[in-house]
C-alpha positions in Angstrom: 106.2 39.4 142.4 104.7 35.7 142.8 101.9 34.9 140.5 99.8 31.8 141.1 97.6 30.8 138.5 94.9 28.1 138.0 91.5 28.4 136.3 90.1 25.3 138.1 88.1 25.0 141.6 89.1 22.8 144.8 87.8 19.1 144.5 87.9 16.7 147.5 90.4 15.0 145.7 92.7 18.0 146.2 92.9 17.6 150.0 95.3 14.6 149.7 98.0 15.9 147.5 97.9 20.1 148.2 99.0 21.1 152.0 97.4 24.5 151.2 94.0 23.3 151.1 91.6 22.1 153.6 87.7 20.8 153.4 86.3 24.3 153.8 88.2 25.2 150.4 86.3 22.9 148.5 84.6 24.4 145.2 86.6 27.9 145.6 89.2 28.9 143.2 92.7 27.4 143.7 94.6 30.2 142.9 92.9 32.6 145.4 92.6 30.0 148.1 96.7 29.0 147.5 97.8 32.7 147.7 95.4 33.7 150.7 97.0 30.8 152.3 100.2 31.3 151.3 99.7 35.0 153.0 98.5 33.3 156.0 101.7 31.6 156.5 104.1 34.2 155.6 102.4 37.9 156.0 105.7 39.4 154.3 104.2 38.3 150.7 101.7 41.0 151.3 101.8 43.0 147.9 103.8 40.4 146.6 101.7 37.8 145.4 98.8 38.1 142.8 96.3 35.4 142.2 94.8 34.9 138.4 92.3 32.7 136.9 94.1 32.2 133.6 95.2 28.9 132.3 98.6 29.5 130.8 98.4 28.4 127.4 99.1 30.0 123.7 95.2 31.3 123.9 96.7 33.6 126.9 100.0 34.9 125.2 98.6 38.2 125.6 98.7 37.7 129.3 101.9 35.4 129.9 103.9 37.0 127.1 107.4 37.2 126.7 107.8 40.1 128.6 105.7 38.4 131.7 108.4 35.3 131.4 111.4 37.5 131.1 110.0 39.5 134.1 110.4 36.4 136.2 113.2 35.0 138.3 112.2 31.1 138.1 108.9 29.4 137.1 107.5 26.7 139.2 104.5 24.3 138.0 102.4 21.8 139.2 100.6 20.6 136.3 98.3 17.5 135.4 98.9 17.2 131.7 101.6 16.8 129.1 100.4 19.2 126.8 100.6 21.7 129.6 104.0 21.0 130.7 105.6 21.0 127.3 104.3 24.3 126.6 105.2 26.1 129.9 108.6 24.0 129.5 109.0 25.9 125.6 108.1 29.3 126.9 110.7 28.9 129.8 113.6 27.7 127.2 112.5 30.4 124.7 112.7 33.2 127.6 116.1 31.5 129.4 114.1 30.7 132.6 114.7 28.0 135.0 111.8 25.8 135.6 111.2 23.8 138.7 108.6 20.9 137.3 106.2 19.0 139.8 103.8 16.2 140.0 102.3 13.1 141.9 101.5 10.2 140.7 99.5 8.3 143.6 101.6 8.6 146.6 104.4 9.7 145.0 105.6 13.1 143.8 108.5 14.1 141.8 110.3 17.2 141.3 112.8 18.2 138.4 114.6 21.1 137.6 115.2 22.3 134.2 117.7 25.1 133.3 117.4 26.0 129.7 120.3 25.2 127.7 122.3 23.5 130.8 120.0 20.5 132.0 
């Protein structure tokens, strides 16, 4: 199961750095729109993707519990603040899950692969 979660809504500034969003998506929830776009791109994802509006943080440990993380094969994030990145990284390390960390700064993007206790 792919879980896409983001409590934010799409802004015009997101359009230049996110290929899943178009002008018609502005003001819509990011997670639901991303999931719907992915389903259009790959209908085989039907029944295998869910969209949530929850922020992954210590306030949502009841949703994103150790059991949730342990059920994942991999975690992929695209977070825009250091506190959130550190939190997700710590949950992945605790649960021995690989993390694909990604982000942008201006026109540049980066991806870092983190394998707990190896990298």
